[in-house]
DOMI-683601 format. One record per residue (C-alpha): x, y, z; residue number from 0; residue in one letter. Coordinates in steps of 0.001 Angstrom, whole numbers, always signed. Each point is the difference from the previous one (the first is absolute). Layout:
xx=X; yy=Y; zz=Z; k=NUM; r=A $
...
// end
This chain:
xx=+48038; yy=+82828; zz=+141145; k=0; r=M $
xx=+1129; yy=+3513; zz=-1410; k=1; r=R $
xx=+2541; yy=-1511; zz=-2140; k=2; r=L $
xx=-2611; yy=-2483; zz=-1554; k=3; r=A $
xx=-2166; yy=+2778; zz=-818; k=4; r=L $
xx=+2675; yy=+1754; zz=-1718; k=5; r=L $
xx=+968; yy=-2955; zz=-1903; k=6; r=V $
xx=-3483; yy=-515; zz=-1052; k=7; r=M $
xx=-262; yy=+3673; zz=-1184; k=8; r=A $
xx=+3342; yy=-282; zz=-1803; k=9; r=L $
xx=-1611; yy=-3117; zz=-1936; k=10; r=A $
xx=-2890; yy=+2054; zz=-981; k=11; r=A $
xx=+2080; yy=+2547; zz=-1406; k=12; r=G $
xx=-713; yy=+2759; zz=+2411; k=13; r=L $
xx=+3396; yy=+813; zz=+1073; k=14; r=L $
xx=+2062; yy=+1099; zz=-2906; k=15; r=C $
xx=+3343; yy=+1907; zz=-536; k=16; r=A $
xx=-624; yy=+3831; zz=+715; k=17; r=P $
xx=-991; yy=+1832; zz=-3199; k=18; r=V $
xx=-63; yy=+3824; zz=-795; k=19; r=T $
xx=-3542; yy=+1672; zz=+439; k=20; r=P $
xx=-1391; yy=+182; zz=-3722; k=21; r=G $
xx=-3042; yy=-379; zz=-2035; k=22; r=G $
xx=-3482; yy=+1703; zz=+706; k=23; r=Q $
xx=-2550; yy=-332; zz=+2545; k=24; r=L $
xx=-3522; yy=+773; zz=+143; k=25; r=I $
xx=-944; yy=+1963; zz=+3053; k=26; r=V $
xx=-3094; yy=+1036; zz=+1905; k=27; r=C $
xx=-1356; yy=+1424; zz=+3139; k=28; r=G $
xx=-2111; yy=+2957; zz=-545; k=29; r=M $
xx=-1779; yy=+1258; zz=-3133; k=30; r=D $
xx=+2915; yy=-384; zz=-2465; k=31; r=E $
xx=+1116; yy=-3377; zz=-1397; k=32; r=L $
xx=+3570; yy=+519; zz=-1552; k=33; r=F $
xx=+2756; yy=-2060; zz=-1303; k=34; r=V $
xx=+3510; yy=+921; zz=+1226; k=35; r=L $
xx=+3154; yy=-737; zz=-1607; k=36; r=D $
xx=+2630; yy=-1160; zz=+2430; k=37; r=V $
xx=+2886; yy=-171; zz=-2008; k=38; r=G $
xx=+3856; yy=+1195; zz=+226; k=39; r=Q $
xx=-1287; yy=+3494; zz=+30; k=40; r=N $
xx=-2205; yy=+1974; zz=+2321; k=41; r=A $
xx=-3433; yy=-2035; zz=+480; k=42; r=P $
xx=-2444; yy=+1979; zz=-2199; k=43; r=R $
xx=-3846; yy=-542; zz=-845; k=44; r=K $
xx=-408; yy=-1103; zz=-3765; k=45; r=V $
xx=-3929; yy=-419; zz=-98; k=46; r=W $
xx=-2777; yy=+1304; zz=+2300; k=47; r=S $
xx=-3843; yy=-824; zz=+135; k=48; r=W $
xx=-2559; yy=+1961; zz=+1975; k=49; r=K $
xx=-3677; yy=-822; zz=+2; k=50; r=A $
xx=-1301; yy=+3450; zz=-342; k=51; r=V $
xx=+2028; yy=+105; zz=-3627; k=52; r=D $
xx=-2043; yy=-2960; zz=-1136; k=53; r=R $
xx=-2981; yy=+988; zz=-2323; k=54; r=P $
xx=-1211; yy=-3637; zz=-251; k=55; r=E $
xx=-265; yy=-238; zz=+3667; k=56; r=L $
xx=-3780; yy=+1196; zz=+1050; k=57; r=P $
xx=+584; yy=+3102; zz=+2185; k=58; r=E $
xx=-1749; yy=-1863; zz=+2771; k=59; r=S $
xx=+3062; yy=-2393; zz=+54; k=60; r=M $
xx=+2737; yy=+2462; zz=+34; k=61; r=R $
xx=-333; yy=+572; zz=+3652; k=62; r=S $
xx=+664; yy=-3739; zz=+769; k=63; r=K $
xx=+3656; yy=+49; zz=-743; k=64; r=F $
xx=+1041; yy=+2547; zz=+2354; k=65; r=R $
xx=+2098; yy=-2604; zz=+1810; k=66; r=S $
xx=+1399; yy=-2497; zz=-2281; k=67; r=I $
xx=+1254; yy=-3177; zz=+1900; k=68; r=D $
xx=+1003; yy=-2478; zz=-2428; k=69; r=E $
xx=+1580; yy=+255; zz=-3386; k=70; r=C $
xx=+664; yy=-3468; zz=-1731; k=71; r=K $
xx=+1430; yy=-244; zz=-3588; k=72; r=P $
xx=-2124; yy=-2648; zz=-1979; k=73; r=V $
xx=+559; yy=-1659; zz=-3526; k=74; r=E $
xx=+3033; yy=+2100; zz=-499; k=75; r=G $
xx=-2136; yy=+3011; zz=-1235; k=76; r=R $
xx=-2561; yy=+898; zz=+2855; k=77; r=R $
xx=-5; yy=+1107; zz=+3442; k=78; r=I $
xx=-2649; yy=-1116; zz=+2437; k=79; r=L $
xx=-531; yy=+2280; zz=+2794; k=80; r=I $
xx=-2159; yy=+393; zz=+3245; k=81; r=T $
xx=-733; yy=+2737; zz=+2388; k=82; r=A $
xx=-1450; yy=-141; zz=+3483; k=83; r=S $
xx=-2100; yy=+3175; zz=-990; k=84; r=S $
xx=-2227; yy=-2902; zz=-1451; k=85; r=D $
xx=+1619; yy=-196; zz=-3729; k=86; r=G $
xx=+1243; yy=-2917; zz=-2338; k=87; r=V $
xx=+1219; yy=+628; zz=-3568; k=88; r=A $
xx=+1996; yy=-1685; zz=-2650; k=89; r=L $
xx=+2163; yy=+2360; zz=-1907; k=90; r=I $
xx=+1606; yy=-175; zz=-3386; k=91; r=E $
xx=+3742; yy=+875; zz=+638; k=92; r=R $
xx=+693; yy=+1661; zz=-3523; k=93; r=K $
xx=-2509; yy=+2580; zz=+94; k=94; r=T $
xx=-1563; yy=+82; zz=+3651; k=95; r=G $
xx=-3617; yy=-924; zz=-1343; k=96; r=A $
xx=-2126; yy=-1705; zz=+2513; k=97; r=V $
xx=-1492; yy=-3398; zz=-1485; k=98; r=S $
xx=-1936; yy=-1094; zz=+3205; k=99; r=F $
xx=-1082; yy=+1800; zz=+2982; k=100; r=Y $
xx=-2011; yy=-942; zz=+3417; k=101; r=A $
xx=-1229; yy=+1031; zz=+3240; k=102; r=T $
xx=+1292; yy=-2250; zz=+2712; k=103; r=V $
xx=-109; yy=+989; zz=+3874; k=104; r=T $
xx=+3703; yy=+706; zz=+1268; k=105; r=N $
xx=+1474; yy=-1876; zz=-2925; k=106; r=A $
xx=+3496; yy=-1313; zz=+999; k=107; r=H $
xx=+1106; yy=-2448; zz=-2618; k=108; r=S $
xx=-1090; yy=-1217; zz=-3404; k=109; r=A $
xx=+1044; yy=-2668; zz=-2498; k=110; r=E $
xx=-778; yy=-887; zz=-3475; k=111; r=L $
xx=-1351; yy=-3660; zz=-431; k=112; r=L $
xx=-635; yy=-2330; zz=-2928; k=113; r=P $
xx=-2814; yy=+786; zz=-2482; k=114; r=A $
xx=+378; yy=+3684; zz=+534; k=115; r=G $
xx=-1239; yy=+70; zz=+3503; k=116; r=R $
xx=+1206; yy=+2344; zz=+2873; k=117; r=I $
xx=-24; yy=-614; zz=+3736; k=118; r=V $
xx=+265; yy=+2654; zz=+2417; k=119; r=V $
xx=+743; yy=-39; zz=+3681; k=120; r=A $
xx=-2508; yy=+2028; zz=+1946; k=121; r=A $
xx=+1451; yy=+726; zz=+3323; k=122; r=S $
xx=-1892; yy=+1257; zz=+3415; k=123; r=H $
xx=-2423; yy=+2866; zz=+313; k=124; r=R $
xx=-2595; yy=+328; zz=+2814; k=125; r=A $
xx=-2558; yy=+1753; zz=-2178; k=126; r=D $
xx=+222; yy=-1728; zz=-3338; k=127; r=A $
xx=+292; yy=-3615; zz=-1609; k=128; r=P $
xx=+3801; yy=-959; zz=+655; k=129; r=G $
xx=+1719; yy=-3043; zz=+1135; k=130; r=D $
xx=-657; yy=-1763; zz=-3381; k=131; r=R $
xx=+1463; yy=-1364; zz=-3004; k=132; r=L $
xx=-1876; yy=+1537; zz=-3225; k=133; r=V $
xx=-108; yy=-1235; zz=-3520; k=134; r=L $
xx=-337; yy=+1890; zz=-3078; k=135; r=F $
xx=+375; yy=-460; zz=-3912; k=136; r=D $
xx=+2362; yy=+2552; zz=-1680; k=137; r=V $
xx=-2695; yy=+625; zz=-2786; k=138; r=S $
xx=-2754; yy=+1133; zz=+2584; k=139; r=R $
xx=+1138; yy=+2841; zz=+2195; k=140; r=P $
xx=-1720; yy=+260; zz=+3490; k=141; r=E $
xx=-1877; yy=-3303; zz=-470; k=142; r=K $
xx=+793; yy=-2248; zz=+2924; k=143; r=E $
xx=-444; yy=-3701; zz=-914; k=144; r=L $
xx=+881; yy=-1861; zz=+3573; k=145; r=F $
xx=+1175; yy=+784; zz=+3279; k=146; r=H $
xx=+1292; yy=-2112; zz=+2675; k=147; r=T $
xx=-1294; yy=-188; zz=+3534; k=148; r=A $
xx=+2236; yy=+2055; zz=+2774; k=149; r=E $
xx=+3526; yy=+252; zz=-945; k=150; r=V $
xx=+1338; yy=+1822; zz=+3199; k=151; r=L $
xx=+1976; yy=+3203; zz=-1151; k=152; r=W $
xx=+746; yy=-1473; zz=-3447; k=153; r=A $
xx=+3147; yy=+1388; zz=-1066; k=154; r=H $
xx=+1694; yy=-2141; zz=-2733; k=155; r=G $
xx=-813; yy=-1945; zz=-2952; k=156; r=V $
xx=+2474; yy=-2202; zz=-2349; k=157; r=V $
xx=-1069; yy=-2366; zz=-2644; k=158; r=W $
xx=+2052; yy=-3190; zz=-219; k=159; r=D $
xx=-243; yy=-1359; zz=-3565; k=160; r=A $
xx=+2007; yy=-3132; zz=+650; k=161; r=Q $
xx=-2141; yy=-1051; zz=+3088; k=162; r=R $
xx=-3200; yy=+1302; zz=-1416; k=163; r=R $
xx=-696; yy=+1864; zz=+3261; k=164; r=L $
xx=-485; yy=+3539; zz=+1096; k=165; r=L $
xx=+1849; yy=+975; zz=+2994; k=166; r=W $
xx=-1853; yy=+2382; zz=+2539; k=167; r=A $
xx=+1587; yy=+1820; zz=+2830; k=168; r=L $
xx=-1945; yy=+1192; zz=+2943; k=169; r=S $
xx=+332; yy=+1273; zz=+3448; k=170; r=H $
xx=+863; yy=-3566; zz=+1414; k=171; r=K $
xx=-8; yy=-2237; zz=-2880; k=172; r=E $
xx=+1280; yy=-881; zz=-3259; k=173; r=L $
xx=-2373; yy=-2097; zz=-2018; k=174; r=A $
xx=-62; yy=-1709; zz=-3406; k=175; r=G $
xx=-3120; yy=+251; zz=-2169; k=176; r=Y $
xx=-1144; yy=-2013; zz=-3029; k=177; r=E $
xx=-1689; yy=+1506; zz=-3039; k=178; r=L $
xx=-3539; yy=-1582; zz=-60; k=179; r=T $
xx=-2356; yy=-98; zz=-3137; k=180; r=G $
xx=+2494; yy=+2242; zz=-1713; k=181; r=W $
xx=-1445; yy=-1239; zz=-3527; k=182; r=N $
xx=-3362; yy=+1622; zz=+1074; k=183; r=T $
xx=-1621; yy=+3299; zz=+556; k=184; r=S $
xx=+221; yy=-518; zz=+3682; k=185; r=A $
xx=+3552; yy=-689; zz=+1070; k=186; r=P $
xx=+739; yy=-27; zz=+3446; k=187; r=S $
xx=+2876; yy=-793; zz=+2531; k=188; r=L $
xx=+228; yy=-3050; zz=+2234; k=189; r=T $
xx=+2649; yy=-55; zz=+3009; k=190; r=K $
xx=+1683; yy=-3336; zz=+6; k=191; r=T $
xx=+2830; yy=+721; zz=+2205; k=192; r=V $
xx=+1040; yy=+2266; zz=+2919; k=193; r=S $
xx=+2964; yy=+624; zz=+1922; k=194; r=Y $
xx=+329; yy=+2220; zz=+3379; k=195; r=E $
xx=+2202; yy=+2843; zz=-51; k=196; r=L $
xx=+2821; yy=-16; zz=+2831; k=197; r=P $
xx=-917; yy=+3832; zz=+377; k=198; r=D $
xx=-2856; yy=+2277; zz=-318; k=199; r=T $
xx=-875; yy=+2691; zz=-2575; k=200; r=S $
xx=+835; yy=-1840; zz=-3375; k=201; r=G $
xx=+804; yy=+2862; zz=-2252; k=202; r=H $
xx=+2190; yy=-850; zz=-3227; k=203; r=D $
xx=-187; yy=-2703; zz=-2137; k=204; r=L $
xx=+2280; yy=-703; zz=-3020; k=205; r=H $
xx=+1369; yy=-2802; zz=-1888; k=206; r=A $
xx=+3876; yy=-432; zz=-349; k=207; r=V $
xx=+334; yy=-644; zz=-3718; k=208; r=A $
xx=+1652; yy=-3161; zz=-723; k=209; r=G $
xx=-458; yy=-1643; zz=+3056; k=210; r=T $
xx=-2535; yy=-1678; zz=+2050; k=211; r=A $
xx=-241; yy=+2756; zz=+2608; k=212; r=M $
xx=-2325; yy=+2791; zz=+797; k=213; r=L $
xx=+1143; yy=+2820; zz=+2066; k=214; r=S $
xx=-2139; yy=+1113; zz=+2963; k=215; r=I $
xx=-15; yy=+2887; zz=+2260; k=216; r=T $
xx=-1700; yy=+487; zz=+3064; k=217; r=T $
xx=-321; yy=+2553; zz=+2965; k=218; r=G $
xx=+3435; yy=-847; zz=+1617; k=219; r=R $
xx=+1567; yy=-2422; zz=-2502; k=220; r=H $
xx=+839; yy=-1210; zz=-3542; k=221; r=C $
xx=-434; yy=-3659; zz=-1198; k=222; r=W $
xx=+555; yy=-2470; zz=-2877; k=223; r=L $
xx=-2792; yy=-2417; zz=-818; k=224; r=F $
xx=+1235; yy=-3076; zz=-1587; k=225; r=D $
xx=-2875; yy=-1179; zz=-2430; k=226; r=R $
xx=+1601; yy=-3334; zz=-589; k=227; r=D $
xx=+674; yy=-932; zz=+3807; k=228; r=R $
xx=-2822; yy=+2285; zz=+954; k=229; r=R $
xx=+1958; yy=+1478; zz=+2842; k=230; r=Q $
xx=+101; yy=+3658; zz=+1169; k=231; r=I $
xx=+3881; yy=+836; zz=+741; k=232; r=L $
xx=+1467; yy=+3388; zz=+1587; k=233; r=P $
xx=+1374; yy=+1883; zz=-3010; k=234; r=H $
xx=+3901; yy=-466; zz=+29; k=235; r=P $
xx=+1014; yy=+3725; zz=+43; k=236; r=E $
xx=-3414; yy=+1951; zz=+1061; k=237; r=L $
xx=-1396; yy=-2549; zz=+2684; k=238; r=A $
xx=-251; yy=+2600; zz=+2813; k=239; r=D $
xx=-825; yy=+3165; zz=-1920; k=240; r=R $
xx=-3164; yy=+1271; zz=+804; k=241; r=A $
xx=-2489; yy=+2452; zz=-1873; k=242; r=G $
xx=+1231; yy=-1102; zz=-3412; k=243; r=V $
xx=-2666; yy=+817; zz=-2694; k=244; r=K $
xx=+1778; yy=-2106; zz=-2839; k=245; r=C $
xx=+2640; yy=-2081; zz=-1179; k=246; r=I $
xx=+632; yy=-357; zz=-3786; k=247; r=T $
xx=+2875; yy=-2241; zz=-1346; k=248; r=V $
xx=+1163; yy=+597; zz=-3712; k=249; r=H $
xx=-535; yy=-3037; zz=-2115; k=250; r=P $
xx=+3264; yy=+322; zz=-1859; k=251; r=A $
xx=+2400; yy=+1423; zz=+2407; k=252; r=T $
xx=-1265; yy=-1139; zz=+3515; k=253; r=G $
xx=+276; yy=+3540; zz=+1293; k=254; r=Q $
xx=-2472; yy=+607; zz=+2820; k=255; r=T $
xx=-1598; yy=+3200; zz=+810; k=256; r=V $
xx=-2247; yy=+611; zz=+2994; k=257; r=W $
xx=-1936; yy=+2640; zz=+1334; k=258; r=V $
xx=-366; yy=+660; zz=+3860; k=259; r=Q $
xx=-2223; yy=+2549; zz=+1423; k=260; r=S $
xx=+1625; yy=+2620; zz=+2346; k=261; r=E $
xx=-656; yy=+2406; zz=+2954; k=262; r=G $
xx=-3758; yy=-1463; zz=+732; k=263; r=G $
xx=-922; yy=+723; zz=-3387; k=264; r=N $
xx=-1320; yy=-2523; zz=-2475; k=265; r=W $
xx=+2574; yy=+1255; zz=-2618; k=266; r=W $
xx=+3381; yy=+901; zz=-704; k=267; r=T $
xx=+2215; yy=+1888; zz=-2405; k=268; r=D $
xx=+2655; yy=-2785; zz=-92; k=269; r=K $
xx=+515; yy=-2991; zz=-2414; k=270; r=L $
xx=+2166; yy=-2478; zz=+1752; k=271; r=R $
xx=+2439; yy=-2428; zz=-2004; k=272; r=F $
xx=+1177; yy=-3051; zz=+1643; k=273; r=L $
xx=+3886; yy=-1185; zz=+704; k=274; r=R $
xx=+1605; yy=+3421; zz=+259; k=275; r=G $
xx=-1050; yy=+1835; zz=-3035; k=276; r=E $
xx=-1807; yy=+2650; zz=+2182; k=277; r=G $
xx=-3213; yy=+1893; zz=-722; k=278; r=T $
xx=-1514; yy=+2362; zz=-2341; k=279; r=V $
xx=-1818; yy=+3216; zz=+1797; k=280; r=Q $
xx=-2475; yy=+2052; zz=-1641; k=281; r=L $
xx=-702; yy=+2921; zz=+2205; k=282; r=P $
xx=-3672; yy=+824; zz=+124; k=283; r=G $
xx=-1262; yy=-3275; zz=-1103; k=284; r=E $
xx=-2459; yy=-2285; zz=+1825; k=285; r=R $
xx=+1027; yy=-3381; zz=-1061; k=286; r=M $
xx=-2033; yy=-3009; zz=+582; k=287; r=Y $
xx=+1097; yy=-2956; zz=-2532; k=288; r=K $
xx=+2473; yy=-182; zz=-2607; k=289; r=A $
xx=+157; yy=-3023; zz=-2647; k=290; r=R $
xx=+2563; yy=-775; zz=-2516; k=291; r=W $
xx=-1095; yy=+1040; zz=-3565; k=292; r=L $
xx=+1024; yy=-3066; zz=-1626; k=293; r=A $
xx=-1649; yy=-3127; zz=-1690; k=294; r=T $
xx=-1348; yy=-1923; zz=+2821; k=295; r=E $
xx=+794; yy=-3834; zz=-266; k=296; r=T $
xx=-2016; yy=-2661; zz=+1602; k=297; r=E $
xx=+1653; yy=-1589; zz=+2868; k=298; r=S $
xx=+1133; yy=-3699; zz=-731; k=299; r=R $
// end
């Protein structure tokens, strides 16, 4: 069985020859979003962003980015971020300018959708409207277009252009949503497929570029979801790792970076590379997620 899983992973291009760490990563965790160059020399920050420095953000919004928990490159020139302190923003990579912002309870992930719309995964909070997927238009900051019924502890969203599905990860489920009424002024999301997770606490959801796979992390394990076969499989290398906050695979080199919480905290000061390339440690940082800063390509 284990051999069969490894063969499937090899076929998907997930296991490649070891490569030297290189390139740039977007990293987040606290109030700073930064780009880290992890080339041949010592890792160094080459770009940094903080909400408190952005005059185009209303003052009331700046405190909503105290704990940035997602940082996705989009369109090769923008970064889409969310924060558990209730913020979501679309940032121009070149200037750092904010072109869209909104307040979303305990926001944990977001995705850019067709026709200039953004979906945000709102996780749980007892005293505010969480457990939802929320739709916005990038031209209308703070104006909610639609939200779903309960999506318990929503944590991840990925747009699948080939299959025309929005994949959403929650506490116990991976679900697929169709875009409904998308050419109208009242778009919505309709759940059409659902798969129970083998473990609880669905956390990170990310497409493995060039493959049919989505990487998934849960409370105690890591997985791959094959969108063609509609199967959830143990991750061939990280299956039994607990507390993994994110997995990101470089679309060109296949190099995998993963972030694992340590010492009972939600954060770490280490970025880990697969296949013997070691770690990058940044003392004093509280890192939660990292994504390769490369033009994301759609999965096959």
